[in-house]
C-alpha positions as CSV (number, residue, x, y, z in Angstrom):
1,M,8.5,10.2,-4.6
2,R,7.5,7.5,-7.1
3,G,7.9,3.8,-6.4
4,L,11.0,3.7,-8.5
5,A,12.9,5.5,-5.8
6,A,11.2,3.7,-2.9
7,V,14.3,2.0,-1.5
8,T,17.2,3.6,-3.3
9,A,18.8,4.4,0.0
10,L,18.9,0.7,0.9
11,V,22.1,0.4,-1.1
12,L,23.8,2.3,1.7
13,L,24.4,-0.8,3.8
14,L,25.4,-0.7,7.4
15,S,27.5,-3.4,8.8
16,V,25.6,-6.6,9.0
17,T,26.3,-9.0,11.8
18,P,27.0,-12.7,11.0
19,A,23.7,-13.6,12.6
20,V,21.8,-12.0,9.7
21,A,23.4,-14.4,7.3
22,E,21.4,-17.3,8.6
23,P,17.7,-16.9,8.0
24,S,16.8,-19.0,11.0
25,D,18.6,-16.5,13.2
26,A,17.4,-13.4,11.5
27,G,14.2,-13.0,13.6
28,L,12.6,-10.7,11.0
29,R,9.0,-9.7,11.9
30,L,6.3,-7.3,11.1
31,P,4.8,-5.0,13.9
32,E,1.8,-6.6,15.5
33,P,-1.7,-5.2,14.6
34,T,-3.1,-2.7,17.2
35,G,-6.8,-3.6,16.9
36,T,-9.0,-6.0,18.8
37,F,-9.7,-8.5,16.0
38,A,-7.6,-11.5,15.1
39,V,-6.5,-11.2,11.4
40,G,-7.1,-13.7,8.6
41,T,-5.8,-13.7,5.1
42,T,-6.3,-15.4,1.8
43,S,-5.0,-14.9,-1.7
44,L,-7.1,-14.5,-4.9
45,H,-6.1,-15.2,-8.4
46,L,-8.3,-13.0,-10.7
47,R,-8.5,-13.0,-14.5
48,D,-10.1,-10.1,-16.4
49,D,-11.3,-11.7,-19.7
50,S,-12.7,-8.4,-20.9
51,R,-9.3,-6.6,-20.9
52,R,-6.0,-7.1,-22.5
53,D,-2.9,-6.6,-20.3
54,P,-1.5,-3.1,-20.9
55,W,2.1,-4.4,-20.8
56,V,1.7,-7.8,-22.6
57,P,-1.2,-7.2,-25.0
58,S,-1.3,-10.8,-26.2
59,L,-2.6,-11.8,-22.8
60,N,-5.7,-11.0,-20.7
61,R,-5.1,-9.1,-17.5
62,E,-4.4,-11.4,-14.5
63,L,-3.9,-10.2,-10.9
64,M,-3.0,-11.6,-7.6
65,V,-4.8,-10.0,-4.6
66,S,-4.2,-10.5,-0.8
67,L,-7.2,-10.1,1.4
68,F,-6.8,-9.3,5.1
69,Y,-9.9,-9.4,7.3
70,P,-11.2,-9.8,10.8
71,A,-11.0,-13.4,11.8
72,A,-12.9,-15.6,14.2
73,S,-9.7,-17.2,15.5
74,A,-6.0,-16.3,15.7
75,H,-4.9,-19.9,15.6
76,G,-3.3,-21.5,12.6
77,P,-0.4,-21.0,10.2
78,T,0.5,-17.5,9.3
79,K,1.1,-16.1,5.8
80,Q,4.6,-16.3,4.2
81,Y,5.6,-12.7,3.4
82,L,7.3,-13.3,0.1
83,T,8.2,-16.4,-1.9
84,P,12.0,-17.0,-2.4
85,A,11.8,-15.8,-6.0
86,E,10.0,-12.6,-4.9
87,S,12.6,-12.0,-2.2
88,R,15.5,-12.5,-4.6
89,A,14.0,-10.1,-7.1
90,L,13.1,-7.4,-4.6
91,L,16.6,-7.4,-2.9
92,Q,18.4,-7.5,-6.2
93,D,16.4,-4.6,-7.6
94,D,17.2,-2.6,-4.5
95,G,20.9,-3.3,-4.7
96,V,21.0,-5.2,-1.4
97,T,23.8,-7.8,-1.5
98,G,24.8,-8.1,2.2
99,V,22.0,-10.5,3.2
100,P,20.9,-13.9,1.9
101,P,18.7,-13.2,-1.2
102,E,15.8,-15.4,0.0
103,I,15.8,-14.0,3.5
104,L,12.4,-12.2,3.1
105,S,10.8,-15.5,2.4
106,T,11.5,-16.4,6.1
107,V,9.3,-13.6,7.3
108,H,5.7,-14.4,8.2
109,T,2.9,-11.9,8.7
110,N,0.6,-11.8,11.7
111,A,-2.4,-13.1,9.7
112,V,-3.7,-16.6,9.8
113,V,-4.1,-18.2,6.3
114,D,-7.7,-18.9,5.3
115,A,-9.0,-18.2,8.9
116,R,-12.8,-18.1,9.2
117,P,-14.0,-14.4,8.6
118,A,-15.7,-12.7,11.5
119,G,-18.6,-10.2,11.2
120,R,-22.2,-9.8,10.4
121,A,-23.7,-9.7,6.9
122,R,-22.8,-6.4,5.1
123,S,-21.1,-5.0,8.1
124,L,-17.4,-4.7,7.0
125,P,-16.0,-1.7,5.1
126,L,-13.6,-2.5,2.2
127,V,-10.3,-0.7,1.6
128,V,-8.2,-1.4,-1.5
129,L,-4.4,-0.7,-1.3
130,S,-2.0,-0.3,-4.2
131,P,1.8,-0.5,-3.7
132,G,4.6,1.5,-5.3
133,F,6.1,0.8,-8.7
134,K,8.1,-2.4,-8.8
135,K,7.1,-3.3,-5.3
136,P,5.2,-6.5,-4.3
137,R,1.8,-6.2,-2.6
138,A,3.3,-7.7,0.5
139,T,5.1,-4.4,1.3
140,L,1.8,-2.9,2.5
141,S,1.1,-5.8,4.8
142,T,1.7,-3.9,8.1
143,V,-1.0,-1.3,7.1
144,A,-3.3,-3.9,5.8
145,E,-3.1,-6.1,8.8
146,D,-3.7,-3.2,11.2
147,L,-6.8,-2.1,9.3
148,A,-8.1,-5.6,9.4
149,S,-7.6,-5.8,13.1
150,H,-9.8,-2.7,13.4
151,G,-12.6,-4.3,11.5
152,Y,-11.9,-3.6,7.8
153,V,-11.5,-6.0,4.8
154,V,-8.4,-5.0,3.0
155,A,-7.6,-6.0,-0.6
156,V,-3.9,-5.4,-1.5
157,V,-3.3,-5.7,-5.3
158,D,-0.2,-6.9,-7.1
159,H,-0.2,-5.1,-10.5
160,T,1.2,-7.7,-12.8
161,Y,4.3,-6.8,-14.9
162,E,4.7,-3.6,-12.9
163,N,6.3,-5.5,-10.0
164,V,9.7,-7.2,-9.9
165,A,8.1,-10.6,-9.2
166,T,4.5,-11.9,-8.8
167,T,4.0,-15.6,-8.1
168,F,0.9,-17.2,-9.4
169,P,-0.7,-20.4,-7.9
170,D,0.5,-22.5,-10.8
171,G,4.1,-21.6,-10.0
172,R,4.6,-19.0,-12.7
173,V,6.6,-15.9,-11.7
174,T,6.2,-12.8,-13.8
175,G,8.7,-10.0,-13.9
176,C,8.6,-6.3,-14.5
177,V,7.8,-5.9,-18.2
178,A,6.9,-2.2,-17.5
179,C,10.4,-1.4,-16.3
180,G,12.6,0.6,-18.6
181,D,11.5,4.0,-20.0
182,Y,10.1,6.4,-17.5
183,G,8.8,9.4,-19.3
184,P,5.8,11.4,-18.3
185,E,3.4,9.4,-20.4
186,F,4.7,6.2,-18.8
187,W,3.6,7.4,-15.3
188,R,0.2,8.5,-16.6
189,K,-0.3,5.1,-18.1
190,L,0.7,3.4,-14.9
191,E,-1.7,5.5,-12.8
192,R,-4.6,4.9,-15.2
193,G,-3.9,1.2,-15.2
194,R,-3.9,1.1,-11.4
195,A,-7.4,2.6,-11.4
196,A,-8.6,0.0,-14.0
197,D,-7.1,-2.8,-12.0
198,V,-8.8,-1.7,-8.8
199,S,-12.2,-1.3,-10.5
200,F,-11.9,-4.9,-11.7
201,V,-11.0,-6.1,-8.2
202,L,-14.1,-4.3,-6.8
203,D,-16.2,-6.0,-9.5
204,E,-14.9,-9.4,-8.4
205,L,-15.2,-8.8,-4.7
206,T,-18.7,-7.4,-4.7
207,R,-20.5,-9.6,-7.2
208,S,-22.9,-12.2,-5.8
209,S,-20.7,-15.1,-6.9
210,A,-17.5,-13.7,-5.4
211,H,-14.8,-16.4,-4.8
212,W,-14.1,-15.4,-1.2
213,R,-16.3,-16.9,1.4
214,G,-16.4,-13.7,3.4
215,A,-17.9,-11.7,0.6
216,P,-21.4,-11.6,2.2
217,L,-19.8,-9.6,5.1
218,L,-18.8,-6.7,2.8
219,D,-20.6,-3.5,2.9
220,A,-20.4,-2.4,-0.8
221,S,-21.6,1.1,0.1
222,R,-18.5,1.7,2.2
223,I,-15.4,1.4,-0.1
224,A,-12.2,3.4,0.0
225,M,-8.7,3.2,-1.4
226,G,-5.2,4.1,-0.5
227,G,-1.8,3.6,-2.0
228,H,1.9,4.3,-1.7
229,S,3.9,6.2,-4.3
230,V,2.4,5.5,-7.7
231,G,-0.3,3.5,-5.9
232,G,-1.2,6.7,-4.1
233,A,-1.3,8.7,-7.4
234,G,-3.4,5.9,-8.9
235,T,-5.8,6.3,-6.0
236,L,-6.8,9.8,-7.2
237,D,-7.3,8.4,-10.7
238,A,-9.6,5.7,-9.2
239,L,-11.5,8.2,-7.2
240,Q,-12.4,10.1,-10.4
241,T,-13.3,7.0,-12.5
242,D,-15.1,4.7,-10.0
243,D,-18.2,6.0,-8.1
244,R,-18.0,3.1,-5.7
245,I,-14.8,4.5,-4.1
246,R,-15.8,7.1,-1.5
247,A,-12.5,8.4,-0.2
248,G,-8.8,8.0,-0.8
249,I,-5.2,8.4,0.5
250,D,-2.1,9.3,-1.5
251,I,0.9,8.2,0.6
252,D,4.0,9.9,-0.7
253,G,3.0,9.7,-4.3
254,T,3.8,12.3,-7.0
255,L,0.7,13.1,-9.1
256,D,1.7,12.8,-12.7
257,T,-1.9,12.8,-14.1
258,P,-3.6,16.2,-13.6
259,L,-7.0,16.1,-12.0
260,R,-10.0,16.9,-14.1
261,E,-10.8,20.6,-14.4
262,T,-14.2,19.9,-12.7
263,G,-12.4,18.9,-9.6
264,L,-12.7,16.0,-7.2
265,S,-15.2,16.4,-4.4
266,K,-14.5,13.1,-2.5
267,P,-12.4,13.2,0.7
268,V,-8.6,13.0,0.1
269,L,-5.7,12.7,2.4
270,L,-2.2,13.6,1.1
271,L,0.4,12.1,3.5
272,G,4.0,12.6,2.7
273,R,7.6,13.4,3.7
274,Q,8.3,16.8,5.0
275,N,11.6,17.0,3.0
276,T,9.8,16.3,-0.3
277,Y,6.2,17.5,-0.2
278,T,6.4,20.8,1.7
279,P,4.6,23.5,-0.3
280,G,6.9,25.8,-2.1
281,L,9.9,23.5,-2.4
282,G,9.6,23.7,-6.1
283,N,11.1,20.1,-6.5
284,G,8.4,18.7,-8.9
285,A,6.9,16.4,-6.4
286,A,5.5,19.1,-4.1
287,D,4.5,21.0,-7.2
288,T,2.1,18.3,-8.3
289,W,0.3,18.3,-4.9
290,E,0.1,22.1,-5.1
291,A,-1.4,21.9,-8.6
292,A,-4.0,19.4,-7.4
293,W,-4.9,21.1,-4.1
294,P,-7.3,23.7,-5.5
295,L,-9.2,21.0,-7.5
296,L,-9.8,19.0,-4.3
297,T,-13.1,20.5,-3.4
298,G,-14.3,18.2,-0.7
299,W,-12.8,17.3,2.7
300,K,-9.0,17.4,2.3
301,R,-5.8,17.4,4.4
302,W,-2.2,17.7,3.5
303,L,0.0,16.2,6.2
304,L,3.8,16.2,6.4
305,V,5.9,13.8,8.4
306,E,9.3,15.0,9.6
307,G,12.2,12.6,9.5
308,M,10.6,9.9,7.4
309,E,11.8,8.6,4.0
310,H,9.9,7.1,1.1
311,A,10.2,3.5,2.3
312,S,9.4,4.5,5.9
313,F,5.7,4.3,5.0
314,T,5.9,0.6,4.0
315,D,7.2,-2.6,5.5
316,I,10.5,-2.1,3.8
317,G,11.4,0.5,6.4
318,V,10.8,-1.9,9.3
319,L,12.5,-4.9,7.7
320,A,15.5,-2.8,6.5
321,A,16.1,-1.7,10.1
322,Q,16.0,-5.2,11.3
323,L,18.5,-6.2,8.7
324,G,20.8,-3.4,9.7
325,L,20.2,-1.4,6.5
326,D,20.0,2.4,6.5
327,I,17.3,4.0,4.4
328,G,18.3,7.5,5.6
329,A,15.3,8.1,7.9
330,D,15.6,10.0,11.2
331,V,12.4,8.5,12.6
332,D,12.7,5.0,14.1
333,A,11.2,2.4,11.7
334,E,8.7,1.1,14.3
335,R,7.7,4.6,15.1
336,A,7.2,5.3,11.4
337,A,4.9,2.3,11.1
338,T,2.9,3.6,14.1
339,I,2.5,7.0,12.5
340,T,1.5,5.7,9.2
341,R,-1.0,3.2,10.6
342,S,-2.6,5.7,12.9
343,Y,-3.3,8.3,10.3
344,V,-4.5,5.8,7.7
345,T,-6.9,4.2,10.1
346,A,-8.1,7.6,11.4
347,F,-8.9,8.7,7.8
348,F,-10.9,5.5,7.0
349,D,-12.6,5.6,10.4
350,L,-13.8,9.1,9.6
351,H,-15.0,8.6,6.1
352,L,-16.2,5.0,6.1
353,R,-17.6,4.9,9.7
354,G,-18.3,8.5,10.5
355,E,-16.1,8.4,13.6
356,W,-14.4,11.8,14.4
357,R,-10.6,11.7,14.8
358,P,-9.1,14.8,16.3
359,Q,-5.6,14.1,14.9
360,L,-7.1,14.9,11.4
361,E,-8.3,18.3,12.6
362,R,-5.3,19.7,14.4
363,P,-1.7,18.8,15.3
364,S,-1.6,16.0,17.8
365,P,0.8,15.9,20.8
366,E,0.9,12.1,20.3
367,F,2.5,12.7,16.9
368,P,4.7,15.7,17.0
369,E,6.4,14.6,13.8
370,V,3.2,15.3,11.8
371,S,2.3,18.8,10.7
372,F,-0.5,20.3,8.6
373,A,0.6,22.0,5.4
374,D,-0.8,25.4,4.3
375,P,-0.5,25.5,0.6
376,S,-1.7,29.1,0.5
């Protein structure tokens, strides 16, 4: 459901072979992108001098953002997945003790650091991704890289102090100040804050003096957002508050903030676990989607995936499988990544490029795990 439970099942460790204990032998990797473009990446350190941090009010809001984008060349050093401090914090938070704590810092993405962007002026759609609570932005790298390989610029946001560890360019590592009390108002504050962060990131990426050299390639009229867990819930908040965002995806995220009574007419995809978000379960999570459904007045789909767990939609599912950790999913981790990437890309292709995707209209024989919910 929410990010807090994203990897609870990781504490159920399987036997780990001795090879896993040595990072050089671990061989951890992310799935390769499926598109035709090489992928580049760069990191941005952004400071919002107009807004105090919601968790540390004595400071202005600072964010780290990873950009993934079509690149002119696939040659060069690839991006480190997490810093050692981030790896230690993530594994400790998830109760994982059977592997070296810095092992996720040995992983590299498929994206070349600071590669030259490829594309024509104002030709590339922009997608913003928001991770689950306590999870680093890196955990959405597989989806981000795949979108970039299909011709999108993707901005993945670390929401400072809501994550177990964020590393800044000057070496500072911030922890999770927001962690602690998780009442209903907490989740609403979190979702509202995600929307505010994303609006600020859009301001920075689309202004004429943007810090990224590929900024002239962005088409500011084609912007969308997606997120996992509370990042997905925050997506619907952002759709209501920022007119620049044309469409959004909630991936396995409980909606704690009710939609406005006037409804939301922008396209929305709800993509979640069958065992949690099937209409009528009465488990709280599915109830929030059912409450929102009548207020989604534009294009909408409610898709359920059989056999996947909360972490299956993120890199954590893939990396856990490679480490010999069981997250409780019946669907193979690589297959789960294929399903997630295919439906996410199909949604953005439809609503940012106008390219019809039949898998969004009816069940697909290519993806028998995915079904269409009927809330009525």
